[in-house]
C-alpha angles and dihedrals in degrees: 000000000000125000125203106198107205093011126127104168112101114240132172114270093005130113114206125217119186133171092233095053092222121184094267096057131094096205135025114226148060137230089313092058104057093112088088089073126075125232117284094011103136137052093198136018119194129183131173123199098337107095091069089067088070123088115251099226101060113346100060095047090047093046093051093045088052091049088052090049096052095043118092116242106283089020121148131236115199114186132176122194134166108281104233094195093051092044091053091050091047094047092063097033113135092237096048118124126205089251090054091048089052090051092049091049090054091050092050099044102023133274096250091223088143138005092274098047097104124111122228101179137042119211137208123179090260094050095048092042090054092050091050093048092048090051090055103259122140139194090042113184139169112239126200095209130000089201092218113106138011095245143115091296087078100041118123132183120195086352093302122115114239090204136074107216117194134178123201134174133220109235115256 
C-alpha cells in the first residue's frame, strides 16, 4: 500500500491523507495523525510541501519516527519540502520579478490558503538529511524528480527547483 500524506488527487494504488478531509481523500490527517495506522502498513509514503509545517524541536522528529514505524521494512519515504537554500538564491536572482518574489515568499512561509498553511521550519539538504538519519532512515538521497505527481516537487523558477526532494529507506 502507498500513502500520500497531504495529497488529494486520486491515483492508482495510492491512499490519500489530507488535513481537510476533502471528498477525494481516504484518511483525514497529516504527520500528526499517523497513530491511526498499524506498524509496517505501507510500502511507500510520499509527501509534498507539508512536513515544513511541523516544528523542528518535537513535531518533525515525531513525524519521521511515525513514518518509519508505519513503513514496512525496506519501505521508502519520499518527501518534498521547500528548499530554503534555493529559495534564498532565487529571491535575489538578477531575473527575479516582484511577482516571483511574492510567490517565493509564499512557498517559504506558507501560502495561507487555509488556517494550517503556515510553515514552521526551513530545510536544506543537510537539515532534512539529519532529521531522517536521526529518525532511523538509511540510504538517504536527494532526487531531482520523483515522477509521481504534478505538484510542487517539480516546480522550477528560472530553471532552479524550488523543492528539496529526498528519498530514504526503512532498514530491513
